[in-house]
C-alpha positions, -999 to 999 in steps of 0.1 A, spaced: -326 531 423 -304 535 453 -278 509 447 -241 513 455 -215 511 427 -201 479 440 -234 460 439 -242 475 404 -208 461 392 -216 427 407 -251 428 390 -236 437 357 -211 408 357 -240 385 366 -265 399 341 -258 375 311 -264 345 334 -294 360 351 -310 367 317 -304 331 307 -320 319 339 -351 339 331 -354 322 298 -355 289 316 -387 297 336 -410 282 311 -395 248 316 -400 246 353 -429 226 367 -443 236 401 -470 224 425 -485 251 448 -503 239 479 -521 269 493 -550 288 508 -568 302 478 -584 336 480 -603 358 456 -596 395 458 -625 417 446 -621 455 440 -655 473 436 -654 510 427 -681 536 422 -688 573 422 -703 590 452 -738 602 444 -751 615 477 -755 607 514 -782 581 521 -815 592 539 -815 558 556 -782 562 574 -752 585 574 -734 566 547 -723 572 511 -743 559 482 -721 548 454 -731 543 417 -713 511 408 -688 514 380 -668 482 379 -657 452 398 -622 436 392 -614 402 405 -579 389 409 -563 359 427 -552 366 463 -535 348 491 -521 315 479 -539 319 447 -518 350 440 -487 328 443 -502 304 417 -511 333 394 -475 347 397 -461 314 386 -485 313 356 -477 349 345 -440 341 347 -445 313 323 -441 282 345 -460 250 342 -480 252 375 -504 229 393 -524 238 423 -539 219 453 -564 238 474 -600 244 483 -628 267 471 -664 270 482 -695 259 463 -702 294 452 -698 320 424 -665 332 438 -650 298 436 -661 294 400 -646 328 392 -613 319 407 -612 286 389 -620 304 356 -591 329 361 -568 299 366 -581 281 336 -576 312 314 -540 314 327 -532 278 318 -531 265 354 -538 228 361 -568 230 385 -575 193 388 -562 195 424 -588 221 435 -616 206 456 -649 221 465 -659 224 502 -696 229 503 -695 237 540 -671 267 537 -672 298 514 -644 306 490 -622 330 510 -630 364 494 -618 399 503 -640 426 488 -626 461 488 -652 488 482 -638 521 470 -654 554 460 -646 587 444 -663 620 438 -660 637 404 -625 648 397 -611 632 429 -589 602 437 -605 568 444 -602 558 481 -610 526 499 -641 529 521 -645 494 536 -634 458 532 -658 428 535 -643 394 541 -660 361 535 -643 331 552 -648 303 577 -627 298 608 -635 260 608 -610 236 594 -620 215 564 -634 181 573 -611 152 580 -621 135 547 -612 166 527 -579 169 545 -571 133 534 -582 140 499 -560 170 496 -530 150 510 -537 122 484 -538 148 456 -504 161 467 -490 126 467 -503 120 432 -489 152 418 -456 158 436 -437 133 414 -446 154 383 -430 187 394 -396 202 400 -406 221 432 -434 222 458 -445 256 473 -466 258 504 -484 291 506 -500 292 540 -523 321 548 -539 303 578 -572 295 560 -572 258 566 -557 240 536 -523 235 552 -532 210 580 -510 182 593 -518 157 566 -512 181 537 -480 195 552 -467 160 557 -475 151 521 -458 182 509 -425 180 528 -420 142 528 -404 142 494 -369 149 481 -381 178 459 -372 214 465 -397 226 490 -403 263 495 -425 275 524 -442 309 527 -461 309 560 -471 337 584 -465 317 615 -456 283 630 -426 277 607 -417 246 627 -447 227 613 -428 226 580 -396 213 596 -374 197 569 -385 219 540 -357 233 518 -362 271 520 -384 295 541 -392 331 531 -404 350 562 -406 387 562 -391 407 591 -422 406 614 -427 369 607 -391 362 615 -393 382 647 -424 363 658 -408 330 651 -376 337 671 -393 356 698 -372 388 698 -368 420 679 -344 421 650 -329 456 654 -293 454 640 -270 430 622 -261 411 654 -297 402 660 -303 396 623 -274 370 622 -287 354 654 -322 352 639 -309 336 607 -291 309 627 -321 304 650 -345 300 621 -323 274 604 -322 255 636 -360 258 642 -369 247 607 -340 223 599 -340 241 565 -311 245 541 -318 282 535 -337 311 551 -345 342 532 -357 371 554 -373 399 533 -368 432 550 -388 458 531 -367 488 520 -337 472 536 -337 444 509 -332 408 517 -309 387 538 -301 351 528 -288 325 552 -275 292 536 -261 261 552 -247 249 518 -213 259 505 -215 288 481 -219 281 444 -194 294 418 -221 317 407 -224 334 441 -203 363 453 -181 357 484 -204 354 515 -202 367 550 -198 336 573 -212 332 608 -212 302 632 -245 285 637 -260 271 669 -243 238 663 -210 253 653 -215 248 616 -207 275 591 -237 296 578 -231 317 547 -249 350 545 -256 376 518 -274 409 519 -292 420 488 -302 457 487 -337 468 477 -338 475 440 -366 500 443 -370 522 474 -385 553 457 -413 541 435 -432 520 460 -470 522 454 -484 490 469 -466 461 486 -497 439 485 -488 404 473 -451 412 468 -441 383 489 -459 359 466 -440 374 437 -407 369 454 -415 332 461 -426 326 425 -395 342 409 -372 327 434 -386 292 430 -385 293 392 -349 306 392 -339 277 414 -357 253 391 -338 268 361 -305 261 378 -297 293 397 -276 295 428 -296 305 459 -280 340 457 -290 344 420 -325 332 429 -328 357 457 -316 385 434 -342 375 408 -369 374 435 -358 408 447 -360 421 411 -395 408 407 -406 425 439 -392 458 427 -416 456 397 -449 446 415 -446 472 443 -451 498 415 -485 484 407 -518 489 425 -534 459 443 -525 423 441 -501 423 411 -479 400 390 -450 405 367 -437 388 336 -403 376 323 -403 405 298 -407 430 326 -380 414 347 -356 415 317 -363 451 310 -360 461 347 -326 443 350 -313 460 319 -323 494 332 -307 487 366 -273 478 351 -274 506 325 
Protein backbone atom coordinates (compact mmCIF):
# COMPACT_ATOMS: atom_id res chain seq x y z
CA UNK A 1 0.00 0.00 0.00
CA UNK A 2 1.82 3.08 -1.25
CA UNK A 3 0.19 5.81 0.83
CA UNK A 4 2.08 8.74 2.29
CA UNK A 5 2.20 9.28 6.03
CA UNK A 6 0.04 12.39 5.89
CA UNK A 7 -2.84 10.57 4.22
CA UNK A 8 -2.47 7.59 6.56
CA UNK A 9 -2.77 9.96 9.52
CA UNK A 10 -5.89 11.51 7.98
CA UNK A 11 -7.35 8.06 7.38
CA UNK A 12 -6.61 7.02 10.97
CA UNK A 13 -8.42 10.03 12.40
CA UNK A 14 -11.42 9.28 10.15
CA UNK A 15 -11.51 5.52 10.78
CA UNK A 16 -14.03 5.43 13.68
CA UNK A 17 -16.54 7.41 11.63
CA UNK A 18 -15.84 5.43 8.43
CA UNK A 19 -16.46 2.17 10.30
CA UNK A 20 -19.70 3.58 11.66
CA UNK A 21 -20.79 4.56 8.14
CA UNK A 22 -20.16 1.00 6.93
CA UNK A 23 -22.55 -0.28 9.59
CA UNK A 24 -25.25 1.95 8.12
CA UNK A 25 -25.17 0.34 4.67
CA UNK A 26 -27.90 -2.16 5.51
CA UNK A 27 -30.41 0.64 6.13
CA UNK A 28 -29.98 2.32 2.73
CA UNK A 29 -32.58 1.73 0.00
CA UNK A 30 -31.44 2.07 -3.60
CA UNK A 31 -33.03 1.85 -7.04
CA UNK A 32 -30.69 0.85 -9.88
CA UNK A 33 -31.85 1.60 -13.42
CA UNK A 34 -29.44 -0.16 -15.70
CA UNK A 35 -28.38 -2.29 -18.65
CA UNK A 36 -28.40 -5.82 -17.29
CA UNK A 37 -25.74 -8.26 -18.51
CA UNK A 38 -24.93 -11.88 -17.69
CA UNK A 39 -21.22 -12.73 -17.67
CA UNK A 40 -20.47 -16.39 -18.40
CA UNK A 41 -17.07 -17.95 -17.79
CA UNK A 42 -16.66 -21.35 -19.47
CA UNK A 43 -13.47 -23.31 -18.83
CA UNK A 44 -12.12 -26.59 -20.10
CA UNK A 45 -8.99 -28.67 -20.60
CA UNK A 46 -7.38 -28.82 -24.02
CA UNK A 47 -7.61 -32.37 -25.37
CA UNK A 48 -6.26 -32.05 -28.91
CA UNK A 49 -6.40 -30.09 -32.15
CA UNK A 50 -9.57 -30.70 -34.15
CA UNK A 51 -9.43 -32.61 -37.47
CA UNK A 52 -12.20 -30.35 -38.79
CA UNK A 53 -10.27 -27.08 -38.43
CA UNK A 54 -7.07 -25.78 -36.80
CA UNK A 55 -8.81 -25.14 -33.49
CA UNK A 56 -8.54 -26.47 -29.96
CA UNK A 57 -10.99 -29.01 -28.62
CA UNK A 58 -11.80 -28.37 -24.97
CA UNK A 59 -13.26 -30.88 -22.53
CA UNK A 60 -15.77 -28.72 -20.65
CA UNK A 61 -15.13 -28.51 -16.90
CA UNK A 62 -17.40 -25.79 -15.54
CA UNK A 63 -19.41 -22.69 -16.34
CA UNK A 64 -19.71 -19.83 -13.87
CA UNK A 65 -22.33 -17.13 -14.26
CA UNK A 66 -22.19 -13.75 -12.56
CA UNK A 67 -23.99 -10.44 -13.10
CA UNK A 68 -22.21 -8.01 -15.40
CA UNK A 69 -22.74 -4.48 -16.69
CA UNK A 70 -25.49 -2.71 -14.77
CA UNK A 71 -26.38 -6.04 -13.17
CA UNK A 72 -22.96 -6.01 -11.50
CA UNK A 73 -23.84 -2.67 -9.91
CA UNK A 74 -27.05 -4.22 -8.58
CA UNK A 75 -25.16 -7.24 -7.25
CA UNK A 76 -22.57 -5.04 -5.55
CA UNK A 77 -25.32 -3.22 -3.68
CA UNK A 78 -26.84 -6.53 -2.58
CA UNK A 79 -23.49 -7.95 -1.41
CA UNK A 80 -22.84 -4.76 0.58
CA UNK A 81 -26.11 -5.35 2.43
CA UNK A 82 -28.32 -2.65 0.91
CA UNK A 83 -32.02 -2.89 0.19
CA UNK A 84 -31.85 -2.77 -3.60
CA UNK A 85 -34.47 -2.62 -6.33
CA UNK A 86 -33.74 -2.90 -10.05
CA UNK A 87 -35.41 -1.64 -13.22
CA UNK A 88 -34.16 -3.12 -16.47
CA UNK A 89 -34.69 -5.62 -19.27
CA UNK A 90 -33.82 -9.25 -19.96
CA UNK A 91 -34.65 -11.42 -22.94
CA UNK A 92 -37.10 -14.28 -23.07
CA UNK A 93 -34.30 -16.78 -22.72
CA UNK A 94 -32.42 -19.03 -20.33
CA UNK A 95 -29.81 -16.34 -19.63
CA UNK A 96 -32.50 -13.93 -18.47
CA UNK A 97 -33.92 -16.54 -16.13
CA UNK A 98 -30.45 -17.25 -14.76
CA UNK A 99 -29.81 -13.56 -14.07
CA UNK A 100 -33.14 -13.13 -12.34
CA UNK A 101 -32.43 -16.21 -10.19
CA UNK A 102 -29.06 -14.78 -9.12
CA UNK A 103 -30.82 -11.59 -8.05
CA UNK A 104 -33.58 -13.47 -6.22
CA UNK A 105 -30.99 -15.49 -4.32
CA UNK A 106 -29.23 -12.24 -3.33
CA UNK A 107 -32.44 -10.65 -2.02
CA UNK A 108 -32.83 -8.11 -4.85
CA UNK A 109 -36.33 -6.80 -5.61
CA UNK A 110 -36.77 -7.83 -9.27
CA UNK A 111 -40.34 -6.64 -9.83
CA UNK A 112 -38.95 -3.89 -12.06
CA UNK A 113 -37.33 -6.30 -14.55
CA UNK A 114 -39.29 -6.59 -17.78
CA UNK A 115 -38.93 -9.26 -20.47
CA UNK A 116 -38.23 -8.12 -24.03
CA UNK A 117 -39.09 -11.05 -26.30
CA UNK A 118 -37.55 -9.28 -29.30
CA UNK A 119 -34.05 -8.92 -27.85
CA UNK A 120 -31.74 -11.40 -26.11
CA UNK A 121 -30.42 -10.93 -22.60
CA UNK A 122 -27.07 -9.22 -23.05
CA UNK A 123 -24.60 -12.06 -22.44
CA UNK A 124 -20.80 -12.11 -22.62
CA UNK A 125 -19.41 -15.63 -22.73
CA UNK A 126 -15.67 -15.96 -22.10
CA UNK A 127 -14.25 -19.34 -23.12
CA UNK A 128 -10.96 -20.27 -21.49
CA UNK A 129 -8.77 -23.33 -21.72
CA UNK A 130 -5.73 -24.92 -20.13
CA UNK A 131 -3.45 -27.83 -20.68
CA UNK A 132 -2.45 -30.14 -17.86
CA UNK A 133 -0.32 -28.31 -15.29
CA UNK A 134 -0.70 -24.95 -17.05
CA UNK A 135 -2.50 -21.71 -16.35
CA UNK A 136 -6.00 -21.06 -17.70
CA UNK A 137 -6.12 -18.49 -20.49
CA UNK A 138 -9.02 -16.87 -22.31
CA UNK A 139 -9.36 -18.05 -25.91
CA UNK A 140 -12.39 -16.22 -27.25
CA UNK A 141 -15.38 -14.17 -26.10
CA UNK A 142 -18.85 -14.53 -27.58
CA UNK A 143 -21.34 -11.67 -27.12
CA UNK A 144 -25.11 -11.92 -27.43
CA UNK A 145 -26.92 -8.60 -27.73
CA UNK A 146 -29.10 -6.47 -29.99
CA UNK A 147 -28.26 -3.03 -31.31
CA UNK A 148 -31.97 -2.17 -31.58
CA UNK A 149 -33.60 -0.04 -28.89
CA UNK A 150 -36.49 -1.55 -26.95
CA UNK A 151 -39.90 -0.72 -28.36
CA UNK A 152 -41.62 2.52 -27.44
CA UNK A 153 -44.15 0.67 -25.27
CA UNK A 154 -41.37 -1.00 -23.27
CA UNK A 155 -39.60 2.32 -22.84
CA UNK A 156 -42.80 3.80 -21.41
CA UNK A 157 -43.31 0.81 -19.11
CA UNK A 158 -39.76 1.15 -17.77
CA UNK A 159 -40.31 4.86 -17.11
CA UNK A 160 -43.56 4.09 -15.31
CA UNK A 161 -41.83 1.47 -13.13
CA UNK A 162 -39.19 4.04 -12.18
CA UNK A 163 -41.88 6.55 -11.25
CA UNK A 164 -43.58 3.92 -9.08
CA UNK A 165 -40.43 2.92 -7.21
CA UNK A 166 -38.42 6.13 -6.93
CA UNK A 167 -40.42 7.34 -3.94
CA UNK A 168 -39.48 4.22 -1.95
CA UNK A 169 -35.69 4.65 -2.04
CA UNK A 170 -32.93 6.92 -0.73
CA UNK A 171 -30.94 7.08 -3.97
CA UNK A 172 -31.27 6.35 -7.67
CA UNK A 173 -28.32 4.96 -9.66
CA UNK A 174 -28.26 5.02 -13.46
CA UNK A 175 -25.86 2.36 -14.76
CA UNK A 176 -25.61 3.02 -18.50
CA UNK A 177 -23.62 0.55 -20.60
CA UNK A 178 -25.24 1.63 -23.87
CA UNK A 179 -27.48 -1.43 -24.24
CA UNK A 180 -30.80 0.36 -24.57
CA UNK A 181 -32.46 0.63 -21.17
CA UNK A 182 -31.43 4.26 -20.55
CA UNK A 183 -33.50 6.02 -23.22
CA UNK A 184 -34.97 9.51 -22.97
CA UNK A 185 -38.14 8.42 -21.07
CA UNK A 186 -36.24 6.36 -18.49
CA UNK A 187 -33.58 9.02 -17.99
CA UNK A 188 -36.21 11.72 -17.47
CA UNK A 189 -38.04 9.52 -14.97
CA UNK A 190 -34.78 8.86 -13.11
CA UNK A 191 -33.46 12.43 -12.82
CA UNK A 192 -36.71 14.35 -12.37
CA UNK A 193 -36.88 13.74 -8.61
CA UNK A 194 -35.24 15.34 -5.61
CA UNK A 195 -33.48 12.11 -4.61
CA UNK A 196 -29.73 11.67 -4.68
CA UNK A 197 -29.04 10.60 -8.28
CA UNK A 198 -25.72 8.99 -9.18
CA UNK A 199 -24.83 8.42 -12.83
CA UNK A 200 -22.30 5.94 -14.20
CA UNK A 201 -22.29 6.23 -17.99
CA UNK A 202 -19.63 5.65 -20.62
CA UNK A 203 -20.67 8.56 -22.83
CA UNK A 204 -23.17 11.37 -23.36
CA UNK A 205 -23.07 12.63 -19.78
CA UNK A 206 -25.12 15.68 -20.78
CA UNK A 207 -28.21 13.45 -21.25
CA UNK A 208 -28.34 13.17 -17.45
CA UNK A 209 -28.09 16.90 -16.84
CA UNK A 210 -29.23 17.75 -13.33
CA UNK A 211 -28.23 14.47 -11.65
CA UNK A 212 -26.37 14.82 -8.35
CA UNK A 213 -23.07 13.05 -8.98
CA UNK A 214 -21.24 11.55 -11.96
CA UNK A 215 -18.42 8.99 -11.77
CA UNK A 216 -16.53 8.99 -15.11
CA UNK A 217 -13.19 7.26 -15.40
CA UNK A 218 -10.31 9.15 -16.99
CA UNK A 219 -10.95 8.12 -20.64
CA UNK A 220 -14.69 8.87 -20.25
CA UNK A 221 -13.92 12.28 -18.77
CA UNK A 222 -11.51 13.05 -21.62
CA UNK A 223 -14.10 12.01 -24.19
CA UNK A 224 -16.74 14.22 -22.56
CA UNK A 225 -14.58 17.37 -22.39
CA UNK A 226 -12.82 16.81 -25.71
CA UNK A 227 -9.19 17.08 -24.61
CA UNK A 228 -6.47 15.03 -22.95
CA UNK A 229 -6.10 15.23 -19.18
CA UNK A 230 -2.33 15.17 -18.83
CA UNK A 231 -1.56 17.16 -15.67
CA UNK A 232 -3.24 18.89 -12.74
CA UNK A 233 -4.06 22.00 -14.79
CA UNK A 234 -6.05 20.01 -17.35
CA UNK A 235 -7.53 17.88 -14.56
CA UNK A 236 -8.88 20.95 -12.75
CA UNK A 237 -10.15 22.36 -16.03
CA UNK A 238 -11.91 19.06 -16.79
CA UNK A 239 -13.56 18.96 -13.37
CA UNK A 240 -14.92 22.46 -13.89
CA UNK A 241 -16.04 21.73 -17.46
CA UNK A 242 -17.78 18.50 -16.42
CA UNK A 243 -19.70 20.28 -13.66
CA UNK A 244 -20.86 22.84 -16.21
CA UNK A 245 -21.73 20.19 -18.80
CA UNK A 246 -23.82 18.12 -16.38
CA UNK A 247 -25.08 20.79 -13.97
CA UNK A 248 -24.17 18.28 -11.24
CA UNK A 249 -23.22 18.97 -7.64
CA UNK A 250 -20.23 16.61 -7.74
CA UNK A 251 -17.93 14.94 -10.26
CA UNK A 252 -15.71 12.03 -9.22
CA UNK A 253 -13.06 11.17 -11.82
CA UNK A 254 -11.53 7.74 -11.22
CA UNK A 255 -7.92 7.71 -12.41
CA UNK A 256 -6.68 4.13 -12.07
CA UNK A 257 -3.42 3.87 -10.17
CA UNK A 258 -3.49 7.63 -9.63
CA UNK A 259 -6.55 7.30 -7.38
CA UNK A 260 -9.58 9.57 -7.62
CA UNK A 261 -10.25 13.29 -7.91
CA UNK A 262 -13.42 14.75 -6.44
CA UNK A 263 -14.90 18.08 -7.54
CA UNK A 264 -17.71 19.50 -5.41
CA UNK A 265 -19.83 22.62 -5.77
CA UNK A 266 -21.09 22.34 -2.20
CA UNK A 267 -19.19 23.75 0.78
CA UNK A 268 -17.05 21.15 2.57
CA UNK A 269 -18.57 19.20 5.42
CA UNK A 270 -17.01 19.22 8.87
CA UNK A 271 -16.11 15.59 8.17
CA UNK A 272 -13.97 16.46 5.13
CA UNK A 273 -10.32 17.59 5.17
CA UNK A 274 -9.48 21.07 3.87
CA UNK A 275 -9.98 21.10 0.07
CA UNK A 276 -8.05 22.70 -2.75
CA UNK A 277 -10.26 25.43 -4.23
CA UNK A 278 -10.47 26.41 -7.90
CA UNK A 279 -12.67 28.88 -9.73
CA UNK A 280 -15.36 27.39 -11.95
CA UNK A 281 -16.51 28.55 -15.36
CA UNK A 282 -19.09 30.83 -13.78
CA UNK A 283 -16.67 32.17 -11.18
CA UNK A 284 -18.08 29.99 -8.38
CA UNK A 285 -15.81 28.13 -5.99
CA UNK A 286 -15.23 24.44 -6.70
CA UNK A 287 -13.75 22.32 -3.93
CA UNK A 288 -11.29 19.57 -4.90
CA UNK A 289 -9.78 16.56 -3.18
CA UNK A 290 -7.33 13.96 -4.48
CA UNK A 291 -7.59 10.49 -2.96
CA UNK A 292 -4.61 8.22 -3.66
CA UNK A 293 -5.06 4.66 -4.85
CA UNK A 294 -5.15 2.32 -1.85
CA UNK A 295 -3.81 -0.62 -3.85
CA UNK A 296 -1.29 -0.20 -6.67
CA UNK A 297 0.65 -3.39 -6.26
CA UNK A 298 -1.86 -6.25 -5.97
CA UNK A 299 -4.03 -5.45 -9.00
CA UNK A 300 -5.24 -8.67 -10.64
CA UNK A 301 -8.35 -7.65 -12.61
CA UNK A 302 -10.06 -4.25 -12.82
CA UNK A 303 -13.22 -5.66 -14.44
CA UNK A 304 -16.30 -4.19 -12.76
CA UNK A 305 -14.36 -2.07 -10.28
CA UNK A 306 -16.27 1.02 -11.36
CA UNK A 307 -19.56 -0.62 -10.38
CA UNK A 308 -18.12 -1.39 -6.95
CA UNK A 309 -17.04 2.23 -6.51
CA UNK A 310 -20.54 3.45 -7.38
CA UNK A 311 -22.21 1.02 -4.98
CA UNK A 312 -19.96 1.76 -1.99
CA UNK A 313 -20.02 5.50 -2.66
CA UNK A 314 -23.82 5.61 -2.93
CA UNK A 315 -24.36 3.59 0.25
CA UNK A 316 -21.91 5.76 2.17
CA UNK A 317 -23.79 8.89 1.08
CA UNK A 318 -27.07 7.24 2.06
CA UNK A 319 -25.59 6.43 5.48
CA UNK A 320 -24.73 10.10 6.06
CA UNK A 321 -21.17 10.41 4.74
CA UNK A 322 -19.67 13.59 3.38
CA UNK A 323 -18.82 13.34 -0.31
CA UNK A 324 -15.13 13.01 0.59
CA UNK A 325 -15.85 10.17 3.04
CA UNK A 326 -18.01 8.45 0.42
CA UNK A 327 -15.24 8.72 -2.17
CA UNK A 328 -12.73 7.25 0.31
CA UNK A 329 -15.06 4.31 0.96
CA UNK A 330 -15.59 3.83 -2.78
CA UNK A 331 -11.83 3.84 -3.27
CA UNK A 332 -11.45 1.32 -0.45
CA UNK A 333 -13.98 -0.99 -2.11
CA UNK A 334 -12.17 -0.75 -5.46
CA UNK A 335 -8.89 -1.71 -3.78
CA UNK A 336 -10.52 -4.98 -2.69
CA UNK A 337 -12.22 -6.09 -5.92
CA UNK A 338 -9.20 -5.48 -8.17
CA UNK A 339 -7.49 -8.34 -6.31
CA UNK A 340 -10.16 -10.75 -7.53
CA UNK A 341 -10.58 -12.43 -10.91
CA UNK A 342 -13.46 -11.43 -13.16
CA UNK A 343 -16.53 -9.41 -12.30
CA UNK A 344 -16.24 -9.29 -8.51
CA UNK A 345 -17.96 -7.82 -5.46
CA UNK A 346 -17.00 -7.09 -1.87
CA UNK A 347 -18.69 -7.05 1.52
CA UNK A 348 -18.82 -4.75 4.52
CA UNK A 349 -16.66 -7.23 6.48
CA UNK A 350 -13.96 -7.11 3.79
CA UNK A 351 -14.06 -3.30 3.73
CA UNK A 352 -13.76 -3.16 7.51
CA UNK A 353 -10.80 -5.54 7.53
CA UNK A 354 -9.05 -3.71 4.68
CA UNK A 355 -9.45 -0.33 6.35
CA UNK A 356 -8.04 -1.67 9.62
CA UNK A 357 -5.01 -3.08 7.78
CA UNK A 358 -4.45 0.23 5.96
CA UNK A 359 -4.32 2.28 9.15
CA UNK A 360 -2.31 -0.32 11.05
